All heavy atoms as an XYZ file, in Angstrom:
664
protein
N     -28.875     94.769     55.197
C     -30.124     94.258     55.744
C     -31.035     95.449     56.034
O     -30.588     96.477     56.520
C     -29.863     93.463     57.017
C     -31.104     92.792     57.544
S     -30.816     91.638     58.892
C     -29.963     90.356     58.012
N     -32.320     95.287     55.712
C     -33.315     96.348     55.902
C     -34.501     95.753     56.656
O     -34.978     94.673     56.309
C     -33.735     96.883     54.533
C     -34.595     98.110     54.578
C     -34.066     99.346     54.930
C     -35.937     98.042     54.254
C     -34.853    100.479     54.963
C     -36.741     99.168     54.281
C     -36.196    100.391     54.635
O     -36.984    101.509     54.668
N     -34.958     96.447     57.701
C     -36.004     95.923     58.584
C     -37.067     96.988     58.833
O     -36.735     98.157     59.038
C     -35.414     95.517     59.960
C     -36.489     94.965     60.874
C     -34.273     94.549     59.804
N     -38.331     96.569     58.832
C     -39.430     97.455     59.227
C     -40.439     96.652     60.024
O     -40.659     95.474     59.759
C     -40.131     98.046     58.010
C     -39.550     99.343     57.546
C     -40.501    100.071     56.629
C     -39.889    101.380     56.202
N     -40.715    102.081     55.240
N     -41.050     97.318     60.975
C     -42.102     96.709     61.782
C     -43.439     97.253     61.296
O     -43.559     98.429     60.976
C     -41.877     97.087     63.245
C     -42.627     96.243     64.213
C     -42.133     96.466     65.632
O     -41.185     95.768     66.043
O     -42.713     97.335     66.315
N     -44.445     96.381     61.233
C     -45.766     96.783     60.742
C     -46.842     95.983     61.472
O     -46.615     94.846     61.870
C     -45.872     96.578     59.206
C     -45.758     95.117     58.836
C     -47.157     97.166     58.651
N     -48.008     96.608     61.627
C     -49.161     95.913     62.197
C     -50.045     95.446     61.053
O     -50.376     96.229     60.158
C     -49.948     96.848     63.143
O     -49.072     97.260     64.192
C     -51.154     96.146     63.728
N     -50.428     94.176     61.086
C     -51.261     93.591     60.036
C     -52.673     94.165     60.164
O     -53.316     94.032     61.204
C     -51.285     92.049     60.153
C     -52.208     91.434     59.115
C     -49.872     91.498     60.011
N     -53.134     94.821     59.102
C     -54.428     95.498     59.124
C     -55.587     94.596     58.726
O     -56.719     94.841     59.118
C     -54.400     96.729     58.208
C     -53.425     97.790     58.655
C     -53.768     98.401     59.994
O     -54.973     98.500     60.329
O     -52.847     98.768     60.734
N     -55.323     93.568     57.932
C     -56.370     92.660     57.488
C     -56.922     91.910     58.695
O     -56.179     91.310     59.454
C     -55.768     91.681     56.471
C     -56.755     90.698     55.922
O     -57.847     90.535     56.446
N     -56.369     90.033     54.872
N     -58.237     91.928     58.892
C     -58.835     91.261     60.053
C     -58.527     89.776     60.086
O     -58.441     89.187     61.153
C     -60.347     91.476     60.065
C     -60.739     92.895     60.368
C     -62.247     93.057     60.448
O     -63.000     92.104     60.301
N     -62.684     94.284     60.666
N     -58.389     89.159     58.923
C     -58.127     87.729     58.859
C     -56.660     87.433     59.149
O     -56.307     86.341     59.554
C     -58.480     87.166     57.459
C     -58.464     85.660     57.470
C     -59.822     87.664     56.987
N     -55.793     88.411     58.930
C     -54.370     88.202     59.113
C     -53.748     87.548     57.887
O     -54.277     87.643     56.793
N     -52.625     86.890     58.083
C     -51.945     86.227     56.960
C     -52.335     84.753     56.941
O     -51.568     83.876     57.303
C     -50.429     86.391     57.074
C     -49.898     87.780     56.785
C     -48.385     87.822     56.919
C     -50.297     88.244     55.397
N     -53.566     84.505     56.539
C     -54.086     83.149     56.415
C     -54.627     82.968     55.004
O     -55.106     83.900     54.391
C     -55.211     82.903     57.425
C     -54.738     82.955     58.839
N     -54.091     81.911     59.442
C     -54.784     83.940     59.763
C     -53.776     82.237     60.678
N     -54.182     83.475     60.895
N     -54.559     81.756     54.509
C     -55.143     81.373     53.226
C     -54.817     82.370     52.107
O     -53.676     82.539     51.739
C     -56.625     81.133     53.369
N     -55.826     83.024     51.568
C     -55.642     83.917     50.409
C     -54.681     85.073     50.692
O     -53.794     85.322     49.888
C     -57.007     84.431     49.940
C     -56.940     85.384     48.784
C     -56.558     84.676     47.482
N     -56.515     85.631     46.401
C     -55.416     85.903     45.681
N     -54.305     85.278     45.920
N     -55.459     86.784     44.721
N     -54.801     85.804     51.816
C     -53.844     86.887     52.054
C     -52.395     86.392     52.109
O     -51.500     87.046     51.581
C     -54.281     87.473     53.396
C     -55.721     87.137     53.495
C     -55.859     85.794     52.830
N     -52.159     85.237     52.711
C     -50.793     84.710     52.794
C     -50.278     84.344     51.414
O     -49.126     84.598     51.078
C     -50.742     83.500     53.719
N     -51.125     83.758     50.582
C     -50.718     83.394     49.218
C     -50.357     84.645     48.430
O     -49.350     84.673     47.724
C     -51.851     82.620     48.514
O     -52.155     81.455     49.280
C     -51.455     82.207     47.114
N     -51.152     85.694     48.548
C     -50.895     86.950     47.850
C     -49.591     87.579     48.346
O     -48.767     88.043     47.561
C     -52.076     87.898     48.053
C     -52.037     89.128     47.193
C     -51.851     89.028     45.816
C     -52.193     90.384     47.741
C     -51.816     90.163     45.022
C     -52.160     91.519     46.962
C     -51.969     91.404     45.594
N     -49.379     87.565     49.658
C     -48.153     88.089     50.269
C     -46.932     87.357     49.712
O     -45.931     87.969     49.340
C     -48.260     87.908     51.787
C     -47.051     88.354     52.562
C     -46.909     89.677     52.943
C     -46.075     87.443     52.928
C     -45.796     90.086     53.679
C     -44.969     87.844     53.662
C     -44.830     89.163     54.034
N     -47.002     86.036     49.626
C     -45.883     85.222     49.153
C     -45.626     85.457     47.669
O     -44.480     85.537     47.228
C     -46.126     83.745     49.496
C     -45.985     83.577     51.007
C     -45.167     82.822     48.757
C     -46.683     82.395     51.568
N     -46.680     85.592     46.882
C     -46.509     85.902     45.458
C     -45.754     87.214     45.291
O     -44.847     87.318     44.465
C     -47.868     85.984     44.756
C     -48.534     84.644     44.563
C     -49.969     84.778     44.061
O     -50.577     85.855     44.111
N     -50.516     83.673     43.603
N     -46.112     88.220     46.096
C     -45.411     89.504     46.027
C     -43.965     89.365     46.499
O     -43.058     89.938     45.916
C     -46.138     90.564     46.862
C     -47.514     90.915     46.358
C     -47.486     91.435     44.945
C     -47.501     92.933     44.899
N     -47.533     93.459     43.535
N     -43.732     88.596     47.557
C     -42.371     88.389     48.068
C     -41.487     87.754     47.010
O     -40.300     88.073     46.901
C     -42.405     87.530     49.331
N     -42.050     86.867     46.215
C     -41.277     86.188     45.172
C     -40.853     87.118     44.045
O     -39.983     86.764     43.248
C     -42.062     84.992     44.621
C     -41.997     83.807     45.541
O     -40.968     83.520     46.144
N     -43.108     83.108     45.679
N     -41.429     88.299     43.949
C     -41.070     89.254     42.902
C     -39.724     89.938     43.170
O     -39.151     90.539     42.275
C     -42.159     90.317     42.763
C     -43.472     89.768     42.254
C     -44.562     90.829     42.200
O     -44.274     92.032     42.400
O     -45.719     90.439     41.973
N     -39.232     89.864     44.397
C     -38.011     90.582     44.767
C     -36.788     89.673     44.763
O     -36.886     88.496     45.049
C     -38.190     91.235     46.145
C     -39.288     92.267     46.151
C     -40.551     91.952     46.641
C     -39.078     93.533     45.637
C     -41.574     92.893     46.632
C     -40.089     94.476     45.624
C     -41.335     94.155     46.126
O     -42.337     95.083     46.107
N     -35.641     90.272     44.459
C     -34.368     89.537     44.421
C     -33.636     89.683     45.745
O     -32.480     90.059     45.782
C     -33.518     90.053     43.275
C     -34.126     89.802     41.922
C     -33.275     90.374     40.816
C     -33.934     90.094     39.494
N     -34.111     91.285     38.693
N     -34.339     89.404     46.811
C     -33.780     89.500     48.154
C     -34.213     88.282     48.947
O     -35.228     87.666     48.644
C     -34.303     90.743     48.882
O     -33.834     91.922     48.284
N     -33.439     87.959     49.963
C     -33.878     86.978     50.941
C     -34.761     87.744     51.910
O     -34.356     88.781     52.439
C     -32.673     86.365     51.677
O     -31.809     85.779     50.705
C     -33.117     85.316     52.673
N     -35.985     87.255     52.116
C     -36.953     87.990     52.930
C     -37.462     87.078     54.042
O     -37.783     85.919     53.806
C     -38.142     88.468     52.073
C     -37.638     89.253     50.854
C     -39.102     89.311     52.909
C     -38.720     89.530     49.828
N     -37.536     87.645     55.248
C     -38.061     86.920     56.396
C     -39.214     87.699     57.000
O     -39.280     88.913     56.893
C     -37.006     86.744     57.482
C     -35.800     85.995     57.058
C     -35.623     84.637     57.041
C     -34.575     86.547     56.588
N     -34.369     84.330     56.581
C     -33.704     85.483     56.295
C     -34.129     87.847     56.366
C     -32.427     85.668     55.809
C     -32.852     88.044     55.872
C     -32.011     86.952     55.604
N     -40.101     86.959     57.657
C     -41.158     87.559     58.477
C     -40.887     87.094     59.895
O     -40.628     85.914     60.131
C     -42.560     87.083     58.031
C     -43.632     87.674     58.935
C     -42.825     87.458     56.590
N     -40.950     88.027     60.816
C     -40.661     87.701     62.212
C     -41.826     88.151     63.088
O     -42.306     89.274     62.973
C     -39.380     88.419     62.627
C     -38.826     87.992     63.950
C     -37.483     88.652     64.207
O     -37.472     89.800     64.689
O     -36.459     88.023     63.899
N     -42.294     87.234     63.932
C     -43.332     87.542     64.917
C     -42.747     87.164     66.266
O     -42.338     86.022     66.458
C     -44.591     86.730     64.644
C     -45.691     86.936     65.674
C     -46.862     86.015     65.381
C     -47.750     85.897     66.597
N     -48.710     84.805     66.451
N     -42.717     88.143     67.157
C     -42.048     87.971     68.444
C     -40.597     87.576     68.133
O     -39.928     88.302     67.446
C     -42.819     86.998     69.323
C     -44.198     87.528     69.668
C     -45.164     86.498     70.195
O     -44.834     85.289     70.227
O     -46.271     86.904     70.562
N     -40.128     86.442     68.558
C     -38.736     86.057     68.277
C     -38.632     84.933     67.261
O     -37.565     84.345     67.088
C     -38.027     85.656     69.579
C     -37.910     86.811     70.567
C     -37.168     88.011     69.988
O     -36.120     87.823     69.332
O     -37.643     89.152     70.183
N     -39.724     84.617     66.572
C     -39.719     83.525     65.601
C     -39.642     84.096     64.195
O     -40.456     84.919     63.808
C     -40.984     82.689     65.771
C     -40.980     81.490     64.902
C     -41.775     80.349     65.500
N     -41.767     79.280     64.547
C     -42.806     78.939     63.797
N     -43.952     79.546     63.948
N     -42.696     77.969     62.919
N     -38.665     83.637     63.410
C     -38.442     84.139     62.058
C     -38.600     83.011     61.046
O     -38.072     81.924     61.237
C     -37.021     84.708     61.971
C     -36.708     85.324     60.626
C     -35.293     85.804     60.550
N     -35.084     86.966     61.408
C     -33.965     87.670     61.424
N     -32.953     87.334     60.665
N     -33.855     88.710     62.230
N     -39.347     83.298     59.956
C     -39.529     82.325     58.883
C     -39.270     82.995     57.535
O     -39.346     84.217     57.408
C     -40.949     81.700     58.885
C     -41.228     80.952     60.176
C     -42.011     82.732     58.600
N     -39.005     82.173     56.535
C     -38.810     82.670     55.179
C     -40.149     83.200     54.662
O     -41.150     82.487     54.682
C     -38.291     81.538     54.283
C     -37.889     82.023     52.917
O     -38.590     82.804     52.289
N     -36.750     81.550     52.455
N     -40.165     84.437     54.189
C     -41.394     85.068     53.721
C     -41.919     84.433     52.441
O     -43.056     84.672     52.053
C     -41.168     86.558     53.490
N     -41.092     83.622     51.773
C     -41.508     82.998     50.525
C     -42.039     81.582     50.742
O     -42.314     80.862     49.802
C     -40.343     82.995     49.545
C     -39.901     84.411     49.196
C     -38.721     84.420     48.263
C     -38.278     85.842     47.970
N     -37.186     85.890     47.004
N     -42.216     81.190     52.009
C     -42.702     79.860     52.347
C     -44.119     79.948     52.908
O     -44.333     80.509     53.987
C     -41.785     79.212     53.390
O     -42.419     78.113     54.002
N     -45.085     79.389     52.189
C     -46.470     79.429     52.644
C     -46.619     78.768     54.012
O     -47.217     79.333     54.920
C     -47.398     78.760     51.626
C     -48.879     78.760     51.981
C     -49.411     80.168     52.147
C     -49.679     78.011     50.925
N     -46.046     77.583     54.163
C     -46.156     76.894     55.453
C     -45.474     77.672     56.566
O     -45.965     77.729     57.691
C     -45.580     75.482     55.363
C     -46.384     74.503     54.507
C     -45.678     73.156     54.444
C     -47.790     74.341     55.036
N     -44.333     78.298     56.244
C     -43.632     79.098     57.246
C     -44.463     80.272     57.706
O     -44.642     80.499     58.907
N     -45.006     81.016     56.766
C     -45.811     82.193     57.103
C     -47.066     81.777     57.871
O     -47.410     82.369     58.891
C     -46.166     82.999     55.831
C     -47.192     84.081     56.136
C     -44.917     83.618     55.216
N     -47.732     80.722     57.406
C     -48.944     80.267     58.093
C     -48.644     79.775     59.505
O     -49.457     79.931     60.415
C     -49.648     79.173     57.288
C     -50.294     79.635     55.980
C     -50.868     78.442     55.225
C     -51.363     80.686     56.221
N     -47.454     79.190     59.688
C     -47.100     78.643     61.010
C     -46.936     79.734     62.075
O     -46.985     79.449     63.264
C     -45.816     77.810     60.927
O     -44.675     78.642     60.807
N     -46.760     80.985     61.661
C     -46.621     82.080     62.626
C     -47.958     82.455     63.272
O     -47.976     83.100     64.312
C     -46.011     83.313     61.966
C     -44.550     83.199     61.556
C     -44.109     84.459     60.827
C     -43.655     82.935     62.752
N     -49.061     82.065     62.644
C     -50.370     82.395     63.213
C     -50.615     83.887     63.301
O     -51.025     84.400     64.331
N     -50.368     84.593     62.210
C     -50.496     86.050     62.204
C     -51.955     86.428     61.964
O     -52.507     86.161     60.907
C     -49.590     86.664     61.117
C     -48.135     86.319     61.414
C     -49.806     88.163     61.037
C     -47.191     86.635     60.278
N     -52.571     87.036     62.959
C     -53.954     87.491     62.851
C     -53.977     89.012     62.756
O     -52.970     89.671     62.994
C     -54.789     87.006     64.064
C     -54.875     85.495     64.090
C     -54.227     87.537     65.363
N     -55.133     89.562     62.415
C     -55.266     91.007     62.329
C     -54.871     91.664     63.640
O     -55.191     91.161     64.713
N     -54.142     92.746     63.554
C     -53.678     93.458     64.732
C     -52.318     93.009     65.233
O     -51.739     93.639     66.112
N     -51.784     91.922     64.665
C     -50.469     91.420     65.060
C     -49.381     92.320     64.491
O     -49.450     92.734     63.339
C     -50.247     89.986     64.526
O     -51.244     89.132     65.056
C     -48.876     89.456     64.890
N     -48.368     92.605     65.288
C     -47.214     93.360     64.811
C     -46.138     92.364     64.393
O     -45.811     91.438     65.131
C     -46.681     94.298     65.899
O     -47.725     95.231     66.234
C     -45.460     95.071     65.423
N     -45.642     92.554     63.179
C     -44.586     91.694     62.640
C     -43.443     92.557     62.141
O     -43.598     93.769     61.958
C     -45.099     90.805     61.481
C     -45.609     91.667     60.304
C     -46.161     89.835     61.966
C     -45.968     90.871     59.060
N     -42.297     91.939     61.931
C     -41.165     92.600     61.296
C     -40.933     91.924     59.956
O     -40.983     90.698     59.855
C     -39.916     92.497     62.163
C     -39.909     93.481     63.303
C     -38.809     93.240     64.313
N     -38.943     91.984     65.042
C     -39.865     91.724     65.958
N     -40.759     92.627     66.261
N     -39.914     90.568     66.582
N     -40.694     92.737     58.936
C     -40.325     92.223     57.620
C     -38.875     92.615     57.413
O     -38.498     93.779     57.562
C     -41.244     92.776     56.518
C     -42.700     92.379     56.814
C     -40.801     92.266     55.156
C     -43.714     92.976     55.881
N     -38.060     91.615     57.105
C     -36.609     91.781     57.016
C     -36.150     91.299     55.658
O     -36.578     90.240     55.197
C     -35.923     90.935     58.119
C     -36.498     91.304     59.493
C     -34.411     91.081     58.075
C     -36.455     90.180     60.489
N     -35.275     92.052     55.016
C     -34.756     91.631     53.715
C     -33.262     91.891     53.627
O     -32.734     92.817     54.244
C     -35.473     92.364     52.581
N     -32.617     91.045     52.857
C     -31.192     91.171     52.605
C     -30.969     90.795     51.149
O     -31.356     89.710     50.723
C     -30.419     90.217     53.528
C     -28.922     90.478     53.520
O     -28.513     91.558     53.059
O     -28.185     89.596     53.968
N     -30.412     91.715     50.374
C     -30.165     91.405     48.973
C     -30.250     92.627     48.091
O     -30.235     93.759     48.555
N     -30.400     92.368     46.804
C     -30.329     93.409     45.779
C     -31.358     94.524     45.962
O     -31.017     95.691     45.921
C     -30.483     92.782     44.397
N     -32.605     94.175     46.167
C     -33.630     95.217     46.298
C     -34.322     95.115     47.653
O     -35.532     95.123     47.765
C     -34.618     95.190     45.135
C     -35.171     93.807     44.821
O     -34.640     92.814     45.346
O     -36.128     93.728     44.047
N     -33.507     95.042     48.703
C     -34.029     94.815     50.054
C     -34.988     95.906     50.527
O     -36.028     95.612     51.092
C     -32.899     94.623     51.055
C     -31.962     95.786     51.180
C     -30.699     95.478     51.968
O     -30.259     94.321     52.032
O     -30.163     96.456     52.516
N     -34.659     97.167     50.297
C     -35.549     98.234     50.753
C     -36.866     98.197     49.985
O     -37.940     98.325     50.580
C     -34.905     99.609     50.618
C     -35.796    100.692     51.198
C     -35.116    102.047     51.301
O     -33.921    102.170     51.070
N     -35.872    103.063     51.648
N     -36.814     97.993     48.679
C     -38.043     97.903     47.885
C     -38.880     96.713     48.324
O     -40.114     96.800     48.400
C     -37.700     97.792     46.406
N     -38.239     95.595     48.632
C     -38.957     94.394     49.068
C     -39.694     94.656     50.377
O     -40.890     94.386     50.498
C     -37.989     93.227     49.235
N     -38.987     95.183     51.348
C     -39.606     95.443     52.658
C     -40.707     96.487     52.532
O     -41.825     96.288     53.006
C     -38.548     95.863     53.702
C     -39.223     96.337     54.981
C     -37.610     94.702     53.995
N     -40.412     97.597     51.868
C     -41.408     98.658     51.741
C     -42.647     98.180     50.988
O     -43.768     98.520     51.343
C     -40.806     99.884     51.059
C     -39.792    100.608     51.941
O     -39.742    100.327     53.164
O     -39.041    101.440     51.409
N     -42.444     97.369     49.943
C     -43.572     96.835     49.175
C     -44.444     95.911     49.995
O     -45.681     95.982     49.940
N     -43.824     95.054     50.785
C     -44.595     94.125     51.613
C     -45.247     94.833     52.796
O     -46.374     94.502     53.177
C     -43.719     92.961     52.061
C     -43.280     92.045     50.913
C     -42.280     91.005     51.403
C     -44.461     91.376     50.246
N     -44.568     95.831     53.364
C     -45.167     96.623     54.443
C     -46.404     97.338     53.921
O     -47.452     97.346     54.566
C     -44.149     97.627     55.038
C     -44.839     98.690     55.873
C     -43.112     96.888     55.868
N     -46.311     97.919     52.743
C     -47.449     98.621     52.146
C     -48.618     97.651     51.943
O     -49.764     97.974     52.231
C     -47.044     99.243     50.817
C     -48.146    100.006     50.140
C     -47.685    100.592     48.822
C     -48.840    101.270     48.108
N     -48.507    101.651     46.755
N     -48.307     96.454     51.471
C     -49.341     95.449     51.231
C     -50.038     95.060     52.541
O     -51.267     95.032     52.622
C     -48.700     94.214     50.583
C     -49.598     93.030     50.298
C     -50.601     93.393     49.215
C     -48.748     91.849     49.851
N     -49.256     94.784     53.562
C     -49.806     94.355     54.858
C     -50.582     95.490     55.529
O     -51.650     95.285     56.089
C     -48.674     93.842     55.769
C     -49.159     93.648     57.191
C     -48.107     92.537     55.224
N     -50.050     96.707     55.460
C     -50.703     97.833     56.138
C     -51.926     98.340     55.377
O     -52.743     99.058     55.946
C     -49.707     98.964     56.382
O     -49.248     99.479     55.171
N     -52.078     97.932     54.121
C     -53.269     98.356     53.355
C     -54.415     97.377     53.539
O     -55.499     97.594     52.996
C     -52.921     98.474     51.875
O     -52.751     97.184     51.308
N     -54.190     96.305     54.276
C     -55.242     95.309     54.463
C     -55.473     94.480     53.210
O     -56.535     93.931     53.021
N     -54.493     94.414     52.344
C     -54.551     93.650     51.091
C     -55.617     94.188     50.153
O     -56.246     93.455     49.421
C     -54.756     92.149     51.351
C     -53.615     91.527     52.083
C     -53.595     91.496     53.467
C     -52.539     91.025     51.394
C     -52.523     90.949     54.154
C     -51.462     90.474     52.068
C     -51.458     90.446     53.453
N     -55.811     95.508     50.199
C     -56.813     96.130     49.347
C     -56.354     96.235     47.902
O     -57.143     96.455     47.020
C     -57.146     97.515     49.897
N     -55.039     96.101     47.672
C     -54.520     96.270     46.302
C     -54.803     95.066     45.463
O     -54.840     93.967     45.876
C     -53.017     96.508     46.358
C     -52.681     97.781     47.054
C     -51.197     98.036     47.094
O     -50.407     97.207     46.590
O     -50.816     99.061     47.630
């Protein structure tokens, strides 16, 4: 299991388009991936799950992965979130 904490840089947070882009990227990895805000954890590949966390800009979240490319999955998603979805 690999875990990293990151602050969401996008002012909008993980809503609508940013959440869809995040989930598309999460689906590229062969790992089980979760997003955790405070003590609530959801599957990172679930649009409704991610949206239900209410992640706004400035929120600190944890990205957790377990599987074949867990470190690449977490690092890739952390980079995406911390870049403000500029990629």
